[in-house]
N, C-alpha and C positions, 0 to 999 in steps of 0.2 A: 916343792911348791908346784901347784897345778894351775895353769891359766886357761880360761875358756876364751876362745877366739870367736868373733862374730862369723856367721856363715859366709858373708861376702867380704872377706878381707881383701883390701885392695880394689874392690869394685867402687868406681866413682859414680856418684849420682849424675845423671845427664839432664841438661836443661833444654827445653823445647824452644826452637826458633819461632818468634811470633809470625803469624801468617803475613803480616805486612812486610816482613823482611825476607820472605821466601825467594822473591825474584833476585835479590842480591846474593842470597845463599846459593841459588842455582848458578849464577854467574861465576861465583868463586869455587864452585864444586864442593860446597859444604853439605854434610848430612843434615837432616831435620832436627837432630838433637846434638848438643855439644857438651863436653865436660865443662866444669866451671872455669878452668884455665883457658880453654878454647873460647868460651863465651867472653871472658875478659879481653882476650886479644881481639876478638871480632868487634867488640864495642869500641876499643881503642882505634881500630882501623876505620870503623864507621865515622868516628870523629874527624878523621883526616880526609874523608871522601868529599867530593864536590857537592855542595848543597843545591846545585842547579839540576841535579839528576832527580826526577820525580820519585824514583824508587828509594833513593837515599832519604828524601824528605819524609816519605811514608814510614820508613823504618825508624828514623829518628823520632818521629811523633809517637810511634808505638812504644818505643823504649822509654820516652819521657812519661808516658801514661801508666807505666807499671808501678 
């Protein structure tokens, strides 16, 4: 039996951080793109952050608009 494997086996698609979230990404030392798993963790962390921070407000608004 012969199986054909995709050219990018194991390569995970990366998701771009919205521009409204770049300030927070810079603070956390994150790259401009994240794997899906990293993005899920970042969104969970964002939900725990203080809503008094203007950068958090901008990022949350951008995420809700997606």
